[in-house]
C-alpha positions as protocol buffer text, in pm:
chain_id: "A"
residue {
  index: 1
  type: MET
  ca { x: -4570 y: -183 z: 833 }
}
residue {
  index: 2
  type: ASP
  ca { x: -4665 y: 184 z: 793 }
}
residue {
  index: 3
  type: PHE
  ca { x: -4723 y: 226 z: 418 }
}
residue {
  index: 4
  type: VAL
  ca { x: -4793 y: 598 z: 456 }
}
residue {
  index: 5
  type: LYS
  ca { x: -4442 y: 657 z: 590 }
}
residue {
  index: 6
  type: ILE
  ca { x: -4297 y: 441 z: 313 }
}
residue {
  index: 7
  type: PHE
  ca { x: -4476 y: 647 z: 47 }
}
residue {
  index: 8
  type: GLN
  ca { x: -4367 y: 969 z: 216 }
}
residue {
  index: 9
  type: SER
  ca { x: -4009 y: 847 z: 213 }
}
residue {
  index: 10
  type: ILE
  ca { x: -4039 y: 764 z: -157 }
}
residue {
  index: 11
  type: GLU
  ca { x: -4181 y: 1110 z: -223 }
}
residue {
  index: 12
  type: ASP
  ca { x: -3890 y: 1268 z: -37 }
}
residue {
  index: 13
  type: VAL
  ca { x: -3638 y: 1068 z: -241 }
}
residue {
  index: 14
  type: ILE
  ca { x: -3810 y: 1159 z: -570 }
}
residue {
  index: 15
  type: TYR
  ca { x: -3818 y: 1526 z: -475 }
}
residue {
  index: 16
  type: GLU
  ca { x: -3455 y: 1523 z: -365 }
}
residue {
  index: 17
  type: ILE
  ca { x: -3346 y: 1371 z: -697 }
}
residue {
  index: 18
  type: ALA
  ca { x: -3565 y: 1621 z: -885 }
}
residue {
  index: 19
  type: THR
  ca { x: -3389 y: 1912 z: -713 }
}
residue {
  index: 20
  type: TRP
  ca { x: -3057 y: 1781 z: -843 }
}
residue {
  index: 21
  type: ILE
  ca { x: -3172 y: 1875 z: -1195 }
}
residue {
  index: 22
  type: VAL
  ca { x: -3176 y: 2238 z: -1080 }
}
residue {
  index: 23
  type: PHE
  ca { x: -2897 y: 2256 z: -825 }
}
residue {
  index: 24
  type: VAL
  ca { x: -2627 y: 2046 z: -994 }
}
residue {
  index: 25
  type: PRO
  ca { x: -2608 y: 2271 z: -1306 }
}
residue {
  index: 26
  type: LYS
  ca { x: -2646 y: 2581 z: -1088 }
}
residue {
  index: 27
  type: THR
  ca { x: -2356 y: 2479 z: -864 }
}
residue {
  index: 28
  type: LEU
  ca { x: -2145 y: 2372 z: -1162 }
}
residue {
  index: 29
  type: LEU
  ca { x: -2195 y: 2707 z: -1336 }
}
residue {
  index: 30
  type: PHE
  ca { x: -2099 y: 2902 z: -1024 }
}
residue {
  index: 31
  type: VAL
  ca { x: -1782 y: 2695 z: -979 }
}
residue {
  index: 32
  type: LEU
  ca { x: -1684 y: 2732 z: -1346 }
}
residue {
  index: 33
  type: LEU
  ca { x: -1772 y: 3097 z: -1399 }
}
residue {
  index: 34
  type: ARG
  ca { x: -1701 y: 3248 z: -1056 }
}
residue {
  index: 35
  type: PRO
  ca { x: -1361 y: 3121 z: -933 }
}
residue {
  index: 36
  type: GLN
  ca { x: -1361 y: 3344 z: -624 }
}
residue {
  index: 37
  type: TRP
  ca { x: -1705 y: 3223 z: -510 }
}
residue {
  index: 38
  type: THR
  ca { x: -1621 y: 2872 z: -388 }
}
residue {
  index: 39
  type: GLN
  ca { x: -1408 y: 2936 z: -79 }
}
residue {
  index: 40
  type: PRO
  ca { x: -1616 y: 3222 z: 70 }
}
residue {
  index: 41
  type: TYR
  ca { x: -1936 y: 3026 z: 7 }
}
residue {
  index: 42
  type: VAL
  ca { x: -1823 y: 2710 z: 187 }
}
residue {
  index: 43
  type: THR
  ca { x: -1668 y: 2915 z: 467 }
}
residue {
  index: 44
  type: SER
  ca { x: -1989 y: 3115 z: 519 }
}
residue {
  index: 45
  type: GLU
  ca { x: -2198 y: 2798 z: 520 }
}
residue {
  index: 46
  type: TRP
  ca { x: -1962 y: 2648 z: 777 }
}
residue {
  index: 47
  type: ALA
  ca { x: -2066 y: 2917 z: 1026 }
}
residue {
  index: 48
  type: LYS
  ca { x: -2425 y: 2788 z: 1018 }
}
residue {
  index: 49
  type: GLU
  ca { x: -2582 y: 2494 z: 1197 }
}
residue {
  index: 50
  type: ALA
  ca { x: -2521 y: 2167 z: 1012 }
}
residue {
  index: 51
  type: LYS
  ca { x: -2887 y: 2127 z: 911 }
}
residue {
  index: 52
  type: GLN
  ca { x: -2899 y: 2478 z: 765 }
}
residue {
  index: 53
  type: ARG
  ca { x: -2598 y: 2443 z: 537 }
}
residue {
  index: 54
  type: PHE
  ca { x: -2599 y: 2422 z: 157 }
}
residue {
  index: 55
  type: LYS
  ca { x: -2963 y: 2508 z: 97 }
}
residue {
  index: 56
  type: GLU
  ca { x: -2905 y: 2718 z: -216 }
}
residue {
  index: 57
  type: PHE
  ca { x: -2651 y: 2491 z: -382 }
}
residue {
  index: 58
  type: MET
  ca { x: -2556 y: 2123 z: -381 }
}
residue {
  index: 59
  type: SER
  ca { x: -2373 y: 1983 z: -82 }
}
residue {
  index: 60
  type: PRO
  ca { x: -2008 y: 1963 z: -201 }
}
residue {
  index: 61
  type: PRO
  ca { x: -1951 y: 1588 z: -141 }
}
residue {
  index: 62
  type: LEU
  ca { x: -2279 y: 1499 z: -312 }
}
residue {
  index: 63
  type: PHE
  ca { x: -2195 y: 1738 z: -596 }
}
residue {
  index: 64
  type: TRP
  ca { x: -1858 y: 1566 z: -632 }
}
residue {
  index: 65
  type: VAL
  ca { x: -2017 y: 1220 z: -646 }
}
residue {
  index: 66
  type: ILE
  ca { x: -2273 y: 1326 z: -909 }
}
residue {
  index: 67
  type: VAL
  ca { x: -2029 y: 1522 z: -1127 }
}
residue {
  index: 68
  type: ALA
  ca { x: -1708 y: 1320 z: -1088 }
}
residue {
  index: 69
  type: ILE
  ca { x: -1803 y: 962 z: -996 }
}
residue {
  index: 70
  type: VAL
  ca { x: -2133 y: 894 z: -1175 }
}
residue {
  index: 71
  type: PRO
  ca { x: -2022 y: 1010 z: -1524 }
}
residue {
  index: 72
  type: ASN
  ca { x: -1702 y: 806 z: -1492 }
}
residue {
  index: 73
  type: ILE
  ca { x: -1892 y: 487 z: -1415 }
}
residue {
  index: 74
  type: LEU
  ca { x: -2152 y: 550 z: -1687 }
}
residue {
  index: 75
  type: LEU
  ca { x: -1901 y: 635 z: -1959 }
}
residue {
  index: 76
  type: TYR
  ca { x: -1672 y: 341 z: -1883 }
}
residue {
  index: 77
  type: THR
  ca { x: -1975 y: 111 z: -1874 }
}
residue {
  index: 78
  type: LEU
  ca { x: -2138 y: 243 z: -2193 }
}
residue {
  index: 79
  type: LEU
  ca { x: -1812 y: 302 z: -2382 }
}
residue {
  index: 80
  type: PRO
  ca { x: -1578 y: 23 z: -2271 }
}
residue {
  index: 81
  type: ASP
  ca { x: -1235 y: -20 z: -2418 }
}
residue {
  index: 82
  type: ALA
  ca { x: -1122 y: -378 z: -2468 }
}
residue {
  index: 83
  type: LYS
  ca { x: -758 y: -272 z: -2428 }
}
residue {
  index: 84
  type: ASP
  ca { x: -829 y: -88 z: -2104 }
}
residue {
  index: 85
  type: VAL
  ca { x: -779 y: -296 z: -1788 }
}
residue {
  index: 86
  type: TYR
  ca { x: -1016 y: -68 z: -1598 }
}
residue {
  index: 87
  type: SER
  ca { x: -1306 y: -126 z: -1840 }
}
residue {
  index: 88
  type: SER
  ca { x: -1266 y: -504 z: -1807 }
}
residue {
  index: 89
  type: LEU
  ca { x: -1311 y: -499 z: -1429 }
}
residue {
  index: 90
  type: SER
  ca { x: -1632 y: -600 z: -1257 }
}
residue {
  index: 91
  type: PHE
  ca { x: -1864 y: -319 z: -1146 }
}
residue {
  index: 92
  type: ALA
  ca { x: -1763 y: -355 z: -779 }
}
residue {
  index: 93
  type: ASP
  ca { x: -1389 y: -351 z: -856 }
}
residue {
  index: 94
  type: ARG
  ca { x: -1439 y: -61 z: -1096 }
}
residue {
  index: 95
  type: PHE
  ca { x: -1625 y: 143 z: -835 }
}
residue {
  index: 96
  type: PHE
  ca { x: -1360 y: 68 z: -570 }
}
residue {
  index: 97
  type: ALA
  ca { x: -1073 y: 164 z: -800 }
}
residue {
  index: 98
  type: LEU
  ca { x: -1251 y: 476 z: -923 }
}
residue {
  index: 99
  type: ALA
  ca { x: -1354 y: 602 z: -580 }
}
residue {
  index: 100
  type: THR
  ca { x: -1009 y: 537 z: -434 }
}
residue {
  index: 101
  type: PHE
  ca { x: -837 y: 714 z: -719 }
}
residue {
  index: 102
  type: LEU
  ca { x: -1065 y: 1015 z: -756 }
}
residue {
  index: 103
  type: VAL
  ca { x: -1121 y: 1096 z: -389 }
}
residue {
  index: 104
  type: GLY
  ca { x: -746 y: 1124 z: -348 }
}
residue {
  index: 105
  type: VAL
  ca { x: -739 y: 1448 z: -547 }
}
residue {
  index: 106
  type: PRO
  ca { x: -964 y: 1668 z: -329 }
}
residue {
  index: 107
  type: ALA
  ca { x: -829 y: 1497 z: -16 }
}
residue {
  index: 108
  type: PHE
  ca { x: -468 y: 1567 z: -115 }
}
residue {
  index: 109
  type: PHE
  ca { x: -527 y: 1933 z: -197 }
}
residue {
  index: 110
  type: ALA
  ca { x: -731 y: 1978 z: 123 }
}
residue {
  index: 111
  type: ALA
  ca { x: -463 y: 1821 z: 343 }
}
residue {
  index: 112
  type: THR
  ca { x: -186 y: 2017 z: 170 }
}
residue {
  index: 113
  type: LEU
  ca { x: -365 y: 2347 z: 214 }
}
residue {
  index: 114
  type: GLN
  ca { x: -442 y: 2278 z: 580 }
}
residue {
  index: 115
  type: GLN
  ca { x: -82 y: 2177 z: 645 }
}
residue {
  index: 116
  type: ILE
  ca { x: 49 y: 2498 z: 491 }
}
residue {
  index: 117
  type: LYS
  ca { x: -204 y: 2717 z: 670 }
}
residue {
  index: 118
  type: GLU
  ca { x: -222 y: 2553 z: 1012 }
}
residue {
  index: 119
  type: HIS
  ca { x: 104 y: 2352 z: 1015 }
}
residue {
  index: 120
  type: SER
  ca { x: -92 y: 2036 z: 1092 }
}
residue {
  index: 121
  type: VAL
  ca { x: -361 y: 1812 z: 945 }
}
residue {
  index: 122
  type: GLU
  ca { x: -651 y: 1764 z: 1185 }
}
residue {
  index: 123
  type: LYS
  ca { x: -956 y: 1555 z: 1100 }
}
residue {
  index: 124
  type: ASP
  ca { x: -1237 y: 1789 z: 1207 }
}
residue {
  index: 125
  type: SER
  ca { x: -1098 y: 2111 z: 1062 }
}
residue {
  index: 126
  type: LEU
  ca { x: -988 y: 1928 z: 745 }
}
residue {
  index: 127
  type: LYS
  ca { x: -1353 y: 1880 z: 656 }
}
residue {
  index: 128
  type: ARG
  ca { x: -1408 y: 2242 z: 548 }
}
residue {
  index: 129
  type: PHE
  ca { x: -1100 y: 2228 z: 323 }
}
residue {
  index: 130
  type: PHE
  ca { x: -1224 y: 1900 z: 177 }
}
residue {
  index: 131
  type: TYR
  ca { x: -1567 y: 2046 z: 100 }
}
residue {
  index: 132
  type: ILE
  ca { x: -1403 y: 2336 z: -86 }
}
residue {
  index: 133
  type: GLN
  ca { x: -1191 y: 2094 z: -286 }
}
residue {
  index: 134
  type: CYS
  ca { x: -1491 y: 1877 z: -375 }
}
residue {
  index: 135
  type: LEU
  ca { x: -1641 y: 2175 z: -558 }
}
residue {
  index: 136
  type: VAL
  ca { x: -1312 y: 2264 z: -726 }
}
residue {
  index: 137
  type: CYS
  ca { x: -1199 y: 1915 z: -832 }
}
residue {
  index: 138
  type: ALA
  ca { x: -1529 y: 1774 z: -958 }
}
residue {
  index: 139
  type: PRO
  ca { x: -1540 y: 1969 z: -1290 }
}
residue {
  index: 140
  type: ALA
  ca { x: -1173 y: 1891 z: -1359 }
}
residue {
  index: 141
  type: GLN
  ca { x: -1227 y: 1521 z: -1297 }
}
residue {
  index: 142
  type: LEU
  ca { x: -1534 y: 1525 z: -1521 }
}
residue {
  index: 143
  type: GLY
  ca { x: -1322 y: 1686 z: -1791 }
}
residue {
  index: 144
  type: LEU
  ca { x: -1056 y: 1419 z: -1751 }
}
residue {
  index: 145
  type: VAL
  ca { x: -1295 y: 1130 z: -1805 }
}
residue {
  index: 146
  type: LEU
  ca { x: -1438 y: 1306 z: -2113 }
}
residue {
  index: 147
  type: TYR
  ca { x: -1082 y: 1351 z: -2239 }
}
residue {
  index: 148
  type: ASP
  ca { x: -1002 y: 985 z: -2173 }
}
residue {
  index: 149
  type: ARG
  ca { x: -1310 y: 857 z: -2355 }
}
residue {
  index: 150
  type: LEU
  ca { x: -1255 y: 1104 z: -2639 }
}
residue {
  index: 151
  type: THR
  ca { x: -898 y: 988 z: -2699 }
}
residue {
  index: 152
  type: ALA
  ca { x: -1000 y: 624 z: -2662 }
}
residue {
  index: 153
  type: ARG
  ca { x: -1268 y: 657 z: -2930 }
}
residue {
  index: 154
  type: ALA
  ca { x: -1113 y: 895 z: -3177 }
}
residue {
  index: 155
  type: ALA
  ca { x: -770 y: 1053 z: -3189 }
}
residue {
  index: 156
  type: SER
  ca { x: -780 y: 1427 z: -3249 }
}
residue {
  index: 157
  type: ASP
  ca { x: -525 y: 1707 z: -3270 }
}
residue {
  index: 158
  type: ALA
  ca { x: -743 y: 1903 z: -3028 }
}
residue {
  index: 159
  type: THR
  ca { x: -731 y: 1650 z: -2742 }
}
residue {
  index: 160
  type: PRO
  ca { x: -391 y: 1757 z: -2599 }
}
residue {
  index: 161
  type: TYR
  ca { x: -517 y: 2115 z: -2583 }
}
residue {
  index: 162
  type: PHE
  ca { x: -829 y: 1996 z: -2403 }
}
residue {
  index: 163
  type: LEU
  ca { x: -613 y: 1823 z: -2142 }
}
residue {
  index: 164
  type: MET
  ca { x: -396 y: 2134 z: -2109 }
}
residue {
  index: 165
  type: LEU
  ca { x: -709 y: 2346 z: -2060 }
}
residue {
  index: 166
  type: ILE
  ca { x: -825 y: 2120 z: -1776 }
}
residue {
  index: 167
  type: GLY
  ca { x: -486 y: 2142 z: -1606 }
}
residue {
  index: 168
  type: LEU
  ca { x: -470 y: 2521 z: -1640 }
}
residue {
  index: 169
  type: TRP
  ca { x: -821 y: 2560 z: -1506 }
}
residue {
  index: 170
  type: LEU
  ca { x: -750 y: 2342 z: -1202 }
}
residue {
  index: 171
  type: VAL
  ca { x: -424 y: 2521 z: -1122 }
}
residue {
  index: 172
  type: GLY
  ca { x: -599 y: 2855 z: -1167 }
}
residue {
  index: 173
  type: MET
  ca { x: -878 y: 2756 z: -928 }
}
residue {
  index: 174
  type: GLU
  ca { x: -630 y: 2624 z: -674 }
}
residue {
  index: 175
  type: THR
  ca { x: -435 y: 2949 z: -700 }
}
residue {
  index: 176
  type: VAL
  ca { x: -748 y: 3143 z: -609 }
}
residue {
  index: 177
  type: ILE
  ca { x: -823 y: 2909 z: -317 }
}
residue {
  index: 178
  type: PHE
  ca { x: -466 y: 2925 z: -183 }
}
residue {
  index: 179
  type: LYS
  ca { x: -464 y: 3305 z: -206 }
}
residue {
  index: 180
  type: GLN
  ca { x: -796 y: 3335 z: -22 }
}
residue {
  index: 181
  type: GLU
  ca { x: -704 y: 3090 z: 253 }
}
residue {
  index: 182
  type: LEU
  ca { x: -347 y: 3207 z: 308 }
}
residue {
  index: 183
  type: ASP
  ca { x: -405 y: 3577 z: 231 }
}
residue {
  index: 184
  type: SER
  ca { x: -87 y: 3566 z: 24 }
}
residue {
  index: 185
  type: SER
  ca { x: 30 y: 3726 z: -299 }
}
residue {
  index: 186
  type: TRP
  ca { x: -87 y: 3585 z: -631 }
}
residue {
  index: 187
  type: TRP
  ca { x: 264 y: 3467 z: -717 }
}
residue {
  index: 188
  type: LYS
  ca { x: 304 y: 3276 z: -393 }
}
residue {
  index: 189
  type: ALA
  ca { x: -42 y: 3123 z: -431 }
}
residue {
  index: 190
  type: LEU
  ca { x: 40 y: 3021 z: -789 }
}
residue {
  index: 191
  type: GLY
  ca { x: 367 y: 2861 z: -684 }
}
residue {
  index: 192
  type: LEU
  ca { x: 204 y: 2666 z: -404 }
}
residue {
  index: 193
  type: ALA
  ca { x: -80 y: 2556 z: -632 }
}
residue {
  index: 194
  type: LEU
  ca { x: 164 y: 2435 z: -898 }
}
residue {
  index: 195
  type: LEU
  ca { x: 379 y: 2245 z: -647 }
}
residue {
  index: 196
  type: SER
  ca { x: 68 y: 2090 z: -490 }
}
residue {
  index: 197
  type: ALA
  ca { x: -65 y: 1985 z: -831 }
}
residue {
  index: 198
  type: LEU
  ca { x: 268 y: 1825 z: -928 }
}
residue {
  index: 199
  type: ALA
  ca { x: 292 y: 1644 z: -594 }
}
residue {
  index: 200
  type: CYS
  ca { x: -68 y: 1525 z: -628 }
}
residue {
  index: 201
  type: PHE
  ca { x: 2 y: 1398 z: -980 }
}
residue {
  index: 202
  type: ALA
  ca { x: 307 y: 1204 z: -860 }
}
residue {
  index: 203
  type: VAL
  ca { x: 115 y: 1047 z: -571 }
}
residue {
  index: 204
  type: LEU
  ca { x: -171 y: 949 z: -802 }
}
residue {
  index: 205
  type: ILE
  ca { x: 66 y: 784 z: -1049 }
}
residue {
  index: 206
  type: ILE
  ca { x: 206 y: 573 z: -767 }
}
residue {
  index: 207
  type: LEU
  ca { x: -148 y: 493 z: -650 }
}
residue {
  index: 208
  type: VAL
  ca { x: -252 y: 389 z: -1000 }
}
residue {
  index: 209
  type: ILE
  ca { x: 42 y: 151 z: -1025 }
}
residue {
  index: 210
  type: ILE
  ca { x: -39 y: -2 z: -686 }
}
residue {
  index: 211
  type: LEU
  ca { x: -410 y: -39 z: -769 }
}
residue {
  index: 212
  type: ALA
  ca { x: -330 y: -193 z: -1107 }
}
residue {
  index: 213
  type: VAL
  ca { x: -106 y: -453 z: -945 }
}
residue {
  index: 214
  type: VAL
  ca { x: -364 y: -533 z: -679 }
}
residue {
  index: 215
  type: LEU
  ca { x: -659 y: -556 z: -917 }
}
residue {
  index: 216
  type: LEU
  ca { x: -473 y: -770 z: -1169 }
}
residue {
  index: 217
  type: LYS
  ca { x: -403 y: -1021 z: -895 }
}
residue {
  index: 218
  type: LEU
  ca { x: -772 y: -1045 z: -792 }
}
């Protein structure tokens, strides 16, 4: 066994995790404060060789996992709710349910946008749309879990406004993305973003019901 290579691998992992401390907040701030940055950035990176992409910011799928998935698991583990079926699940079932539910949001918006733009959904070209949506959806999904834990722990008159703010931000971001991709008017982009958000919400409600039935039977 080559211990030198093992130590080098450990060093690489430690360094990679250390860079997240810099690049996760940097990427999050750009997504939150510069709505028109996301789509051109991913598109410009897509023109590069695969190994040269996303050097200045987090890779979108990894960013999504760190911002959307990890906080959800941590908060539901550290702040469980006895009345919540999700909190009572085992870690494996919780991760499966969470990943299945959350990944549906960027995937749905990506597929919808590609269908509208290219009149088809094709696996390889869908990837760029999905990467864009990973950056857009991660902050909204982080906000939703904070909202859920906040309302579970302490009722507040401000919580409905917090939820409304998350929804408005997501629709606003999707409006920008739709306008950039489709080169359409703002009104058309807003309409498509709203319809897509409502359709996504309906699909997720159905998915939640199905998952709840399946998990309760396990």
